[in-house]
C-alpha atoms as a printed R data frame, in Angstrom:
    type eleno elety resid chain resno      x       y       z
1   ATOM     1    CA   UNK     A     1 16.455 -27.124 -24.085
2   ATOM     2    CA   UNK     A     2 17.784 -28.333 -20.667
3   ATOM     3    CA   UNK     A     3 16.315 -27.258 -17.475
4   ATOM     4    CA   UNK     A     4 17.973 -24.964 -14.958
5   ATOM     5    CA   UNK     A     5 18.637 -27.888 -12.599
6   ATOM     6    CA   UNK     A     6 20.415 -29.926 -15.272
7   ATOM     7    CA   UNK     A     7 22.300 -27.012 -16.341
8   ATOM     8    CA   UNK     A     8 23.633 -26.558 -12.778
9   ATOM     9    CA   UNK     A     9 24.515 -30.381 -12.506
10  ATOM    10    CA   UNK     A    10 26.564 -29.958 -15.660
11  ATOM    11    CA   UNK     A    11 28.343 -26.854 -14.177
12  ATOM    12    CA   UNK     A    12 29.037 -29.080 -11.196
13  ATOM    13    CA   UNK     A    13 31.203 -31.230 -13.601
14  ATOM    14    CA   UNK     A    14 33.067 -28.552 -15.091
15  ATOM    15    CA   UNK     A    15 30.874 -28.025 -18.202
16  ATOM    16    CA   UNK     A    16 31.545 -24.391 -19.256
17  ATOM    17    CA   UNK     A    17 28.919 -24.407 -22.009
18  ATOM    18    CA   UNK     A    18 26.106 -25.140 -19.318
19  ATOM    19    CA   UNK     A    19 27.488 -21.961 -17.322
20  ATOM    20    CA   UNK     A    20 27.323 -20.057 -20.523
21  ATOM    21    CA   UNK     A    21 23.787 -20.932 -21.019
22  ATOM    22    CA   UNK     A    22 22.962 -20.016 -17.384
23  ATOM    23    CA   UNK     A    23 24.702 -16.584 -17.966
24  ATOM    24    CA   UNK     A    24 22.487 -16.138 -21.099
25  ATOM    25    CA   UNK     A    25 19.215 -16.956 -19.438
26  ATOM    26    CA   UNK     A    26 19.616 -14.942 -16.097
27  ATOM    27    CA   UNK     A    27 22.318 -12.661 -16.566
28  ATOM    28    CA   UNK     A    28 20.243  -9.706 -17.418
29  ATOM    29    CA   UNK     A    29 18.073 -10.219 -14.313
30  ATOM    30    CA   UNK     A    30 20.793 -10.426 -12.080
31  ATOM    31    CA   UNK     A    31 22.682  -7.408 -13.778
32  ATOM    32    CA   UNK     A    32 19.379  -5.450 -13.355
33  ATOM    33    CA   UNK     A    33 19.021  -6.427  -9.581
34  ATOM    34    CA   UNK     A    34 22.596  -5.322  -9.166
35  ATOM    35    CA   UNK     A    35 22.468  -2.175 -10.989
36  ATOM    36    CA   UNK     A    36 19.319  -1.126  -9.063
37  ATOM    37    CA   UNK     A    37 20.969  -1.733  -5.848
38  ATOM    38    CA   UNK     A    38 24.250  -0.197  -6.585
39  ATOM    39    CA   UNK     A    39 23.480   2.486  -8.884
40  ATOM    40    CA   UNK     A    40 26.703   1.633 -11.012
41  ATOM    41    CA   UNK     A    41 26.762  -0.270 -14.209
42  ATOM    42    CA   UNK     A    42 30.370  -1.077 -13.457
43  ATOM    43    CA   UNK     A    43 29.887  -2.416  -9.974
44  ATOM    44    CA   UNK     A    44 26.798  -4.307 -11.014
45  ATOM    45    CA   UNK     A    45 28.819  -6.098 -13.956
46  ATOM    46    CA   UNK     A    46 31.344  -7.188 -11.239
47  ATOM    47    CA   UNK     A    47 28.596  -8.561  -9.033
48  ATOM    48    CA   UNK     A    48 27.044 -10.526 -11.844
49  ATOM    49    CA   UNK     A    49 30.584 -11.891 -12.721
50  ATOM    50    CA   UNK     A    50 30.975 -12.700  -8.818
51  ATOM    51    CA   UNK     A    51 27.552 -14.241  -8.721
52  ATOM    52    CA   UNK     A    52 28.320 -16.441 -11.781
53  ATOM    53    CA   UNK     A    53 31.639 -17.454 -10.372
54  ATOM    54    CA   UNK     A    54 30.057 -18.404  -7.072
55  ATOM    55    CA   UNK     A    55 27.692 -20.804  -8.994
56  ATOM    56    CA   UNK     A    56 30.597 -22.281 -10.804
57  ATOM    57    CA   UNK     A    57 32.713 -22.761  -7.551
58  ATOM    58    CA   UNK     A    58 29.661 -24.225  -5.640
59  ATOM    59    CA   UNK     A    59 27.326 -25.658  -8.197
60  ATOM    60    CA   UNK     A    60 27.189 -28.976  -6.313
61  ATOM    61    CA   UNK     A    61 25.560 -26.926  -3.261
62  ATOM    62    CA   UNK     A    62 22.685 -25.818  -5.378
63  ATOM    63    CA   UNK     A    63 19.504 -27.472  -4.257
64  ATOM    64    CA   UNK     A    64 16.599 -26.979  -6.696
65  ATOM    65    CA   UNK     A    65 14.139 -28.202  -4.123
66  ATOM    66    CA   UNK     A    66 15.100 -25.121  -1.724
67  ATOM    67    CA   UNK     A    67 14.919 -22.425  -4.685
68  ATOM    68    CA   UNK     A    68 14.939 -21.895  -8.330
69  ATOM    69    CA   UNK     A    69 18.260 -21.089  -9.889
70  ATOM    70    CA   UNK     A    70 16.974 -17.369 -10.553
71  ATOM    71    CA   UNK     A    71 16.246 -17.137  -6.739
72  ATOM    72    CA   UNK     A    72 19.749 -18.643  -5.822
73  ATOM    73    CA   UNK     A    73 21.536 -16.298  -8.274
74  ATOM    74    CA   UNK     A    74 19.643 -13.313  -6.969
75  ATOM    75    CA   UNK     A    75 20.788 -14.285  -3.501
76  ATOM    76    CA   UNK     A    76 24.170 -14.368  -4.504
77  ATOM    77    CA   UNK     A    77 24.044 -11.093  -6.143
78  ATOM    78    CA   UNK     A    78 22.116  -9.536  -3.243
79  ATOM    79    CA   UNK     A    79 24.632 -10.577  -0.712
80  ATOM    80    CA   UNK     A    80 27.486  -9.213  -2.795
81  ATOM    81    CA   UNK     A    81 25.501  -6.030  -3.275
82  ATOM    82    CA   UNK     A    82 25.142  -5.700   0.245
83  ATOM    83    CA   UNK     A    83 28.723  -6.091   1.116
84  ATOM    84    CA   UNK     A    84 29.767  -3.643  -1.407
85  ATOM    85    CA   UNK     A    85 27.225  -1.095  -0.051
86  ATOM    86    CA   UNK     A    86 28.434  -1.631   3.537
87  ATOM    87    CA   UNK     A    87 32.112  -1.420   2.598
88  ATOM    88    CA   UNK     A    88 31.722   1.951   0.767
89  ATOM    89    CA   UNK     A    89 29.438   3.070   3.411
90  ATOM    90    CA   UNK     A    90 26.909   4.192   0.520
91  ATOM    91    CA   UNK     A    91 23.244   4.536   1.185
92  ATOM    92    CA   UNK     A    92 20.614   5.023  -1.316
93  ATOM    93    CA   UNK     A    93 18.823   8.389  -1.692
94  ATOM    94    CA   UNK     A    94 15.865   8.790   0.744
95  ATOM    95    CA   UNK     A    95 13.747  10.132  -2.093
96  ATOM    96    CA   UNK     A    96 14.343   6.958  -4.076
97  ATOM    97    CA   UNK     A    97 13.159   4.453  -1.298
98  ATOM    98    CA   UNK     A    98 10.191   6.714  -0.389
99  ATOM    99    CA   UNK     A    99  9.368   6.637  -4.493
100 ATOM   100    CA   UNK     A   100  5.712   4.765  -4.842
101 ATOM   101    CA   UNK     A   101  6.245   1.252  -5.687
102 ATOM   102    CA   UNK     A   102 10.091   1.028  -5.749
103 ATOM   103    CA   UNK     A   103 10.151  -2.508  -4.898
104 ATOM   104    CA   UNK     A   104  7.679  -3.179  -7.776
105 ATOM   105    CA   UNK     A   105  9.786  -1.084 -10.170
106 ATOM   106    CA   UNK     A   106 12.544  -3.590  -9.180
107 ATOM   107    CA   UNK     A   107 10.291  -6.646  -9.855
108 ATOM   108    CA   UNK     A   108  9.145  -5.088 -13.369
109 ATOM   109    CA   UNK     A   109 13.063  -4.330 -14.211
110 ATOM   110    CA   UNK     A   110 14.378  -7.976 -13.584
111 ATOM   111    CA   UNK     A   111 11.471  -9.935 -15.079
112 ATOM   112    CA   UNK     A   112  9.639  -9.390 -18.194
113 ATOM   113    CA   UNK     A   113  6.870 -11.467 -16.864
114 ATOM   114    CA   UNK     A   114  4.362  -9.379 -15.122
115 ATOM   115    CA   UNK     A   115  3.208 -11.943 -12.543
116 ATOM   116    CA   UNK     A   116  5.978 -11.599 -10.109
117 ATOM   117    CA   UNK     A   117  5.437  -7.822  -9.845
118 ATOM   118    CA   UNK     A   118  1.773  -8.315  -9.467
119 ATOM   119    CA   UNK     A   119  2.195 -10.949  -6.745
120 ATOM   120    CA   UNK     A   120  4.533  -8.708  -5.063
121 ATOM   121    CA   UNK     A   121  2.306  -5.724  -5.376
122 ATOM   122    CA   UNK     A   122 -0.531  -7.786  -3.680
123 ATOM   123    CA   UNK     A   123  1.867  -8.952  -1.032
124 ATOM   124    CA   UNK     A   124  3.018  -5.312  -0.242
125 ATOM   125    CA   UNK     A   125 -0.616  -4.056  -0.306
126 ATOM   126    CA   UNK     A   126 -1.154  -5.639   3.014
127 ATOM   127    CA   UNK     A   127  1.871  -4.181   4.847
128 ATOM   128    CA   UNK     A   128  1.336  -0.870   6.673
129 ATOM   129    CA   UNK     A   129  3.427   1.958   4.946
130 ATOM   130    CA   UNK     A   130  6.037   2.015   7.964
131 ATOM   131    CA   UNK     A   131  6.882  -1.430   7.791
132 ATOM   132    CA   UNK     A   132  7.006  -1.391   4.146
133 ATOM   133    CA   UNK     A   133  9.645   1.209   4.216
134 ATOM   134    CA   UNK     A   134 11.642  -0.817   6.652
135 ATOM   135    CA   UNK     A   135 11.335  -3.909   4.462
136 ATOM   136    CA   UNK     A   136 12.654  -1.887   1.385
137 ATOM   137    CA   UNK     A   137 15.446  -0.177   3.313
138 ATOM   138    CA   UNK     A   138 16.502  -3.688   4.665
139 ATOM   139    CA   UNK     A   139 16.106  -5.744   1.663
140 ATOM   140    CA   UNK     A   140 16.992  -3.188  -1.133
141 ATOM   141    CA   UNK     A   141 18.956  -0.349   0.711
142 ATOM   142    CA   UNK     A   142 21.376  -2.485   2.184
143 ATOM   143    CA   UNK     A   143 20.859  -1.373   5.947
144 ATOM   144    CA   UNK     A   144 21.482  -3.629   8.727
145 ATOM   145    CA   UNK     A   145 19.033  -4.558  11.454
146 ATOM   146    CA   UNK     A   146 21.336  -2.344  13.891
147 ATOM   147    CA   UNK     A   147 21.333   0.555  11.379
148 ATOM   148    CA   UNK     A   148 17.488   0.530  10.690
149 ATOM   149    CA   UNK     A   149 17.050   0.509  14.427
150 ATOM   150    CA   UNK     A   150 19.149   3.451  15.166
151 ATOM   151    CA   UNK     A   151 17.906   5.414  12.047
152 ATOM   152    CA   UNK     A   152 14.218   4.810  13.239
153 ATOM   153    CA   UNK     A   153 14.878   5.066  16.774
154 ATOM   154    CA   UNK     A   154 13.718   1.587  17.606
155 ATOM   155    CA   UNK     A   155 14.666  -1.075  19.821
156 ATOM   156    CA   UNK     A   156 16.580  -3.764  17.992
157 ATOM   157    CA   UNK     A   157 13.841  -6.303  19.024
158 ATOM   158    CA   UNK     A   158 10.766  -4.150  17.979
159 ATOM   159    CA   UNK     A   159 12.479  -3.783  14.586
160 ATOM   160    CA   UNK     A   160 13.231  -7.333  14.058
161 ATOM   161    CA   UNK     A   161  9.598  -8.282  15.195
162 ATOM   162    CA   UNK     A   162  8.295  -5.459  12.994
163 ATOM   163    CA   UNK     A   163 10.190  -7.054   9.766
164 ATOM   164    CA   UNK     A   164  9.039 -10.674  10.777
165 ATOM   165    CA   UNK     A   165  5.231  -9.608  11.014
166 ATOM   166    CA   UNK     A   166  5.656  -7.722   7.818
167 ATOM   167    CA   UNK     A   167  7.189 -10.809   6.175
168 ATOM   168    CA   UNK     A   168  4.502 -12.955   7.623
169 ATOM   169    CA   UNK     A   169  1.820 -10.989   6.257
170 ATOM   170    CA   UNK     A   170  3.036 -10.967   2.953
171 ATOM   171    CA   UNK     A   171  3.472 -14.824   2.982
172 ATOM   172    CA   UNK     A   172 -0.157 -15.278   4.274
173 ATOM   173    CA   UNK     A   173 -1.370 -12.737   1.425
174 ATOM   174    CA   UNK     A   174  0.420 -14.612  -1.425
175 ATOM   175    CA   UNK     A   175 -0.649 -18.156  -0.085
176 ATOM   176    CA   UNK     A   176 -4.434 -16.932   0.139
177 ATOM   177    CA   UNK     A   177 -7.042 -18.305   2.396
178 ATOM   178    CA   UNK     A   178 -6.297 -21.707   3.895
């Protein structure tokens, strides 16, 4: 069984079987992320196809030292989902974002291994509730920084600082004591 990085190298040479293997390994997870963000199976399928096509077209640009293949595919899919959300000016239901552990629900839905969800829970536990909501709206809701600043009646710089501090707290929680 080939490693993901070896499969991507094969895809870069035009190997369709390697692309099929990547799809079989990661397609369900990417689909779950897209479906969660968009709320539509049809749109999620299109995003999955776009993400796989994006990998096919730019496999030589993939750097396994920067991110895992799963993370890379998630980034491709997330960016396409955000573009779709902005294009249709759709917004998730406020109740959905305010549901407890909505980020954890996503973590469990895209990965059968409970470790990422447990790590996400640990990292999110150190973030104050208002900043956690901002993070969820920014990363899962498709809101731009300007839209969030307006919605929460915050100066743009303040919003960006709060998001940055929240992400830094999460990083420190995951890294543990030095």
